[in-house]
C-alpha positions as CSV (number, residue, x, y, z in Angstrom):
1,M,0.0,0.0,0.0
2,S,1.2,3.5,-0.8
3,G,-0.4,5.1,2.2
4,K,-2.2,7.8,0.2
5,Q,-5.8,8.6,0.8
6,P,-8.2,8.1,-2.1
7,Q,-9.3,11.3,-4.0
8,S,-13.0,10.4,-3.6
9,L,-13.2,11.1,0.1
10,P,-15.6,14.1,0.7
11,V,-14.1,17.2,2.2
12,L,-15.9,18.1,5.5
13,R,-14.8,21.7,5.8
14,Q,-13.4,24.2,3.3
15,R,-11.9,27.7,3.4
16,L,-14.5,30.3,2.7
17,D,-12.5,32.1,0.0
18,K,-11.9,28.8,-1.9
19,W,-15.6,27.9,-1.6
20,L,-16.7,31.2,-3.0
21,F,-14.3,30.8,-5.9
22,F,-15.4,27.2,-6.6
23,T,-19.1,28.1,-6.5
24,R,-18.5,30.9,-9.0
25,L,-19.9,33.5,-6.6
26,Q,-16.6,35.4,-7.0
27,K,-14.4,35.5,-10.1
28,S,-11.1,34.8,-8.4
29,R,-9.8,33.7,-5.0
30,S,-8.1,37.1,-4.5
31,I,-11.3,38.9,-5.2
32,A,-13.1,36.6,-2.7
33,Q,-10.4,37.3,-0.1
34,K,-10.8,41.1,-0.5
35,A,-14.6,40.8,-0.3
36,I,-14.3,38.8,2.9
37,E,-11.8,41.1,4.5
38,S,-13.9,44.2,3.7
39,G,-16.9,42.6,5.5
40,D,-19.1,41.8,2.5
41,V,-19.6,38.2,3.5
42,R,-21.6,36.9,6.4
43,V,-21.8,33.2,7.6
44,N,-24.8,32.3,9.8
45,D,-25.5,36.0,10.4
46,V,-21.9,36.6,11.6
47,R,-19.7,39.0,9.7
48,I,-16.5,37.1,8.7
49,T,-13.2,38.9,8.0
50,Q,-10.9,35.8,7.8
51,P,-10.7,34.2,4.3
52,S,-9.5,31.0,6.1
53,H,-12.8,30.6,8.0
54,A,-13.9,27.0,7.7
55,L,-17.3,26.3,6.1
56,K,-19.3,23.2,6.6
57,A,-22.5,21.8,5.0
58,G,-25.6,23.6,6.3
59,D,-24.0,27.0,6.8
60,I,-25.9,30.0,5.4
61,V,-23.6,32.4,3.4
62,V,-24.7,35.9,2.5
63,V,-22.5,37.7,-0.1
64,S,-23.0,41.4,-0.9
65,L,-22.5,41.8,-4.6
66,D,-22.6,45.0,-6.7
67,R,-26.3,45.5,-6.8
68,R,-27.8,42.7,-4.7
69,D,-27.2,40.4,-1.8
70,T,-27.1,36.7,-2.5
71,T,-28.1,34.2,0.2
72,V,-27.0,30.5,-0.2
73,R,-26.9,27.4,1.9
74,V,-23.7,25.3,1.7
75,L,-24.5,21.8,0.5
76,L,-21.0,20.5,-0.4
77,A,-17.4,21.5,-0.3
78,G,-15.8,22.1,-3.7
79,V,-13.0,20.1,-5.2
80,R,-12.3,22.4,-8.2
81,R,-13.7,25.4,-10.1
82,G,-15.7,23.6,-12.7
83,P,-18.5,24.6,-15.1
84,Y,-21.6,26.4,-13.8
85,E,-23.6,23.1,-13.7
86,E,-21.0,21.5,-11.4
87,A,-20.6,24.6,-9.2
88,R,-24.4,24.9,-8.8
89,L,-24.4,21.5,-7.0
90,L,-22.4,23.0,-4.1
91,Y,-25.1,25.3,-2.8
92,E,-28.8,26.0,-2.6
93,D,-29.9,29.5,-3.6
94,L,-32.0,31.1,-0.9
95,T,-32.1,34.6,-2.3
96,P,-35.6,36.0,-2.2
97,V,-37.2,36.6,-5.5
98,A,-38.0,40.2,-6.5
99,V,-41.7,41.0,-6.1
100,P,-43.1,41.9,-9.5
101,G,-45.2,44.9,-8.2
102,E,-42.2,46.4,-6.3
103,K,-41.0,49.7,-7.7
104,P,-37.4,49.5,-9.0
105,N,-34.7,51.7,-7.5
106,A,-33.2,54.6,-9.4
107,F,-30.3,52.5,-10.8
108,E,-32.6,49.8,-12.1
109,Q,-34.8,52.5,-13.7
110,A,-31.8,54.0,-15.6
111,M,-30.6,50.6,-16.8
112,R,-32.2,49.1,-19.9
113,E,-32.6,45.4,-20.7
114,R,-29.9,44.1,-23.0
115,G,-31.1,44.0,-26.5
116,S,-34.3,46.1,-25.9
117,G,-33.3,48.5,-28.7
118,R,-32.9,52.3,-28.6
119,P,-34.7,54.3,-26.0
120,T,-37.8,56.3,-27.0
121,K,-37.7,60.1,-26.8
122,K,-39.6,60.0,-23.5
123,E,-37.3,57.3,-22.1
124,R,-34.3,59.4,-23.1
125,R,-35.7,62.5,-21.4
126,D,-36.2,60.4,-18.2
127,V,-32.6,59.1,-18.3
128,D,-31.3,62.7,-18.8
129,R,-33.5,64.0,-16.0
130,L,-32.1,61.2,-13.7
131,K,-28.5,61.9,-14.7
132,S,-28.9,65.6,-14.1
133,G,-29.8,64.9,-10.5
134,W,-26.4,63.3,-9.9
135,Q,-24.3,66.0,-11.5
136,D,-23.1,69.1,-9.5
137,D,-23.7,71.7,-12.3
């Protein structure tokens, strides 16, 4: 016997920065580390500032991204950064769905759906009016 452990043994705990990278919630491990250190990640409602924090199955992770907060439950520890379909098996998405009747914020109003064509004259005036509120003319 060679004394090596088989590769198929499940990992019980994993570093938070590696897990965020493997699940594709962050683009790179260094970006994940910066997000954790800046306080943008919470595990079980506790703000975590150590990228080496050990995650286990069942933990609830809240990641503050650019325009929204994503809430996920850890199902498995990752082995590698694979395709989206593989990464999706590592967590269960608990992010609340946006209510259809809810009014969008100013940023969402200014953004157009990709491929929706050119804005109408009225939409253009609305965007100009919104932008003029941000400038210090």
